[in-house]
N, C-alpha and C positions, 0 to 999 in steps of 0.2 A: 755438490762439488766434493770430490774426495780429498782427504787430508792425509798428511804423513806425520810421523813423529818428530818431536823437536830435535832429536839426534840427527835424523836425516836432513832436516832443514839446515842445521848448522853445517853439516858436511857440504851441502850445496852452496851455501853462502861463502864458505871458506875455500872451496875447491877451485874457484875461478881466480886465476892470476895470469899475467902476461909473461911470455918468455923473456921479453926485454922491457925494462921500465924506462927506456930512453924516451925523452920528450922531443918532439919536432914542432917548431913554431910554424903555424900555417903560413905566415907571411913570407917565409923563406922559399916557398913554392910558387910565389906570385899570386897567392890568393888574396883578393881585395876585400876590405871591410867597409866599403862605401855604400852598400845597399843597392847599387845599380849594376855593377859589373857581374856578368854571368860567370860564376866560378866552377861550374860543373866539371869541366875538363881539368882545371888546375887541381881541384880537390881530389879527383880520381887519380891523377898522376901522383899526387902525394901519397895516397893510400897504397897504390901499387908499389911505389918506391920503398915505403916502410916495410911492407910485407916481404918484398924481395930481398931486403937487407936485415932480416932477423927479427922484425917486429918492433913495436913501440907504440907511442901515443901521439896522435896529431892534435895539437893544442890550438884552440881558437881563443883569442883575447877580445877585448871590448870592440864591438862593431856589429854591423849587419852584413851577413854573408849570403848573397843570393845564389841559389843553386836549384838544379833539377835533380834527377835521380843520381845518387852516388852509391857505389857498392863497397861494403866493407869486405876486407880480406882477412884470412887467418892471422892471428897474433897481432892484430891492429885494433887499437881503440881510438875513440874520439873523445876529447874532453873540451867541454864548452865552459870556459871560465865565466864568472859573474859579469854580466854586461855583454856577453857574446850571444848573438842571435843568428841561428841558421834559418834562413828564410826560403821557403819553397817558392818557386816562380808561379806566376798566375797564368802560365801558358801550358795547357794540358799536354801538348806535344813534347814537352821537356821531360816527361816521365815515362819510365819503362818498368817492367815487372817480371815476375816469375809465375808461371801457371795462371796468368790472368790477374795477378795481384800486384798492383803498382805501389810505389812508396818513394818518399824522399830519401830515406836511409834504407838500403836494401842489402840483404846478405843471402847467399844461396850455397849450401854445402860447406860452410866455413866453420872454424872452431877457434876458441879463445878470442872472442871479440866482445866489444862493449862500448857503451856510451855513458859518460859521466859528467859531473860538474854542476854548477849552479846556473848555467846558461839556459837558453830557450831554443826550442825548435818550433817555428811558426809556419803553419801550413797555408796561411792566407786563404782559408776555406771559403769565405764569402766571395772574394774576387774570382777564385778558381772555379767555384760552382757556377757563377754567372757566365764565365767563359765556356765551360763545358756545355751548359744548356744552349748557348748561342751556336756552338759548333754542331750540336746534335740537330737543332732546329733548321740549320742551313744544309743539313745532310752531308756535312764534311766529315763528321766523326761517326764511325760505324760501331759504336759501343753504347751500352746503356749508361745512365748516370753512375750507377754503382760500379760498373766495370772501369769507368774512366777516372773515378775518384781515388787518388792515392792516399794510402796510409801515411802517417808521419814516419813510422818504423815498421818494416816487415822483414821477417827472417824465415827462411825455408830450409829445413833439414840441417840446422846448425846445432853445434854442441858447445857447451860451456860459454854461456852468454851472461853478461852483467850489465844491467841498466840501473844506474845509480844517481839519484839526486837531481835529475834534470827536470825542466819544466816543458810540458807539451801543450801547445795552444793552437786553436783555430784549425783543427783538422777538417779536411774535406771528406775523407773516409774515416776508418778507425784510427785512433791514436797509435795503438800498437797491435800488430798481428803476428802470430807465430804459428808456423805449420810444420809439424814433424820435428820439432826441436827438443833437445834434451839438456838437462842441467842448466836451467834458466833461473836467474835471480833478478828480481825487480824490487828495488828498495828506494824509499824516500822520493818517489816520483810524484810530481803534481801535474794533473791533467785537467785542463779547462778547454773543452771542445763542445760548443753548443751552437755554432753558427750554421752547421749543416745538420739536417735531420738524420737521426740514427747513427751519429758518430759515437761509437763505443769507446771505452777506455782500453781494454785489453781483450783480444780474441785469441783463443787457443784451439788449435785443431791437431789432433794426433800427437800431442806433446807429452813428455814424461819427465818427472822430477822438476817441478816448478815451485818456487817460493816467491810469494808476493807479500811485501810487508811495508808498513809505515808510509802508505801512499794516500793521496787525496784525489778524488774524482768529482768533477763537475762536467757531466757529459749529457748530450741529448739522447744517446743510446745507452745500453746496459753498461755498467761499470766494468764488470768482468764476466766473460762468457766462455765456456769451454764445451766442446762437443763430447759425444760419448766415447770417443777414441782417445781422449786425454786421461792421464792417470797420475797419481802421486802429486797432487796439487795442494799447496797450503797457502792460505790467505790469513795474515795476522796484522792486527792493528791498522786496518785501512778504514777510511771514512768517506762518505759522499757529501754533496752540497747540502743535504737535508740534515746532516749530523748523524746519520745512521752508520754505526760501526759494523764491520764485518771482517 
């Protein structure tokens, strides 16, 4: 894996900031924290509103927020405070994607976006995988298991991305996947995803200027994987479940 100098790493880590630092409480948009209400539409409306009004941060406080695929927009971030859990639904038809890549949190062609906080994104991988297999066996789902399995986070052709401090658990697909992204900072992220086979930590395809640091990985697949078209990647002070530092 290629590395870049400390100077460039610092630039990447400092380059990301939001146009507006204004916070928006998720509850103001009718987003429920009861763990049973399907919040996909409400969360998407909140993100769209914030993006259309200059940008800012959608903040989730203590509770369980059930959702299918939501799409981040330019100049919008999501912050999951400690005790806030964004829970992916266990219904495969609640997920959509870009170029065949599905996710709970999705972004396509956006800039100045991010996800932060001490909260959790839970993919309910075991339940979702069971449902995917059932739908394929009944011939209702015309996809392979891999195609149907959503990542927790997937971004495509995005620029200036910050993923900071969150906890990623129980992925059905990869925890994080980035395709054609530039100026990506991943810092202080804890990933525990072993319920599904080959659930990797971070997958990079055609990405440029990536800094990954101070993160922990306990995954059934490879912790960090980059294809040959990715460049200027730095990994600092990361460790896996076996205590191996890289």
